[in-house]
N, C-alpha and C positions, 0 to 999 in steps of 0.2 A: 456629338456628346457634349453635354453642358459642362461649363467650367466649374460649376458648383455641383457637388454630389446630390443626388436625390436622397431625401430623408426617408428611411424605411423604419417604421415603428412596429414592433411586435408586442402585442399585449401579453403580459404574463400575470398569472393569478394562481392562488392556491388550488392544487389539483389539476393544473394544466398538464396535458400529455407532453412528456419531455421531447419526443420526436416530432410532434406537431410544431413545437417551438424550434427545436434544433434543426429540423430539415430546412425550412425557409432561411433561418439564420445562416446556416452553412452555405446555402446557394448564393445568397446576396454577398456575403463576405468573401467567398471564394471568387465570385465574379469580379469583385473589385480587385482582388489580388492578381487574377489572371489578366485583367485589363492593364494593370500597371506593369506586369511582367512583359506584356506584349508592346506596351507603349511607355518606356521608361520616362519618368518625369511628368507624366500626365496625371491629372487629378483622378481620384477614385470616382467611379460612377455612382456609387452608393455609400451612404453612411447609415449604419444599422444601430438602433437602440432598442433595448428591452424596456418596456414601460409598464409600471404597476401602479396600483392605487396609492401605495406608500412605499418608502424606500427600504425598509427591512427586508431580509431575504424571504422569497416566496418558496413554499414547499410544493414542488411539483408532484404529480402522481407517482407513487412508489417511493417517495421520500427524497428525491434529488432536490437540493437547494439551489435556487437561482437568485443572484444578486442583481436587482434591477439597475439600469443605467439612469433612470429618471422616474419621477412620479408624475401623476397627472398635472400637478401644478407647474413642474419644471420641464416637461418634455417639449422638445422641438416639434413644431407643427409638421406632421408627416406629409410627404408626397404620396407615399404608399403605406396603407395601414393593413397589417396582417393580424387576424384574430384566430389563434389556434384553438383546438378543442381540448377535450379531457372530460373531467367531471365539472360541468359548466353551471350547475344549478345555482350555486351561491353567486358566481360572477354575473349571471344573467339577471339575478334578483337584486343586485347591488345598485342603488340609484346613482352613486358616484361613477361606477363603471359604465353604466348605460349612458349617462350624460357625456362622459369623456369620449366614448366610442362614437356617439352621435355627432359630437362636435368635430372630432378628428376626421371622421368619414365625410362630413360636410365640406371640408376644405381639401381633402385628398384627391389626387388624380385617380387613384385606384384604391378600392377597399376589397380585401380578399379574406376568405375564411378557409380554415382547414378543418375537416371532420365536423365535430359538433360545435365548432366556432360559429356555425350558421345560426345556432340558437341564440347566441349572444347578439349577433347582428339583428336578428328578428326582434328580440326583446328590446333592443335599443331603437327600434323604428327605422333602421337603415335598410333592412331586407323586409319589404312589406308585401310584395306581390311578384308575379312572374316566375320564370324558371330558376331553380336552385337545386343544390344537391348537398348531401352529407354522407357520413359513414353508413354503409348498408344496414347496419344493425339499428340505426336511429331514423331511418326513412319514415316509418309509420308514425313515430312520435312527432317528428317535424310536421308531417301532414296534419296530425290531430291538433297540435298546439297552434299552428299557423295555417289555417285552411285556405287562406288567400294565395298561398304559394303553390306554384306548380313544381312539386318536388320530383326530380328526375331520378330514375333508377338506372343502373348499368352504364353510368358515365363516370369519368374520372374528375372532370371539372366542367363547370358551366361558366362561360365568359360572356358577360353582358356589357363589356366595355369598362365602365367605371366600377362595376360590381362583379366579383368573381367568387364562386364557391367551389370547394373541392371536397372529395370524398376522404378516404383514409390517409394514413401516414405517407405511403409512397406516392399517392396522388398529390399530396401537398408539395412534395419535392418536385414532381413533374410540373405542377401548376406554377411553382416558383420559377423553374427554368423557362416555362412559357412566358412568364412576366418579364424575365430578363430579355427574352427575344423581343417582346413588345417595346421595352424601354431602351434597350441598348443594342439590339441586333442579334441575328441568329449565330453569327460567328462567335460571339462572346458566350452565348448560352451553350453552344456545342463544346467550346473549350472548357467551360465550367463543368459540364457533365463528364467530360473526359477526365478532368483533374480529380473529380470526386469518385471516379470509377463506378458511376451509377448507370444502369441500363435505362436511359431516358426514353420513356414512352411518350412520344410527341402527340399522340392522338387523344383527344378528350373522351 
């Protein structure tokens, strides 16, 4: 485990799906808490920040307000970039959002999407070809808008190493636990899932 925490950036934008954001946030912050409980005095394995285009509160889908930790200009360069879904049309069409996502993904070890976050990655030129997935309801639209992608059905996530896409809300939680396994080991992801009292489906 690194002496310095891995920087986890979660993109937030107006009409983001609250659980697409909250699921990965809870996984990585709980993993840090469990690691420090098991290893008192050890540094946290992850530092999580919510990053938006600007600093004023973001209005998530259904009205939940989210206060970003950083904007695009002040955000720490992430080791892991998470792009959640929701109503993504405006975010995917925003030049500043596309530019920041492309820049952050270019330097990150892992870039991952939850649900329709795949559309933002594709619009930013990060997800350009090869296998990917999204929410079952949006499979056809992803294929139509980005025909170079091999959009997979009936999978919970697609792990291509540096690029990971996942389906709906619960799949985003399972994918995040999978990433904890990759980054910090199975023992920590199993302890995290137990703490969250979530039935972790480890199969993609």
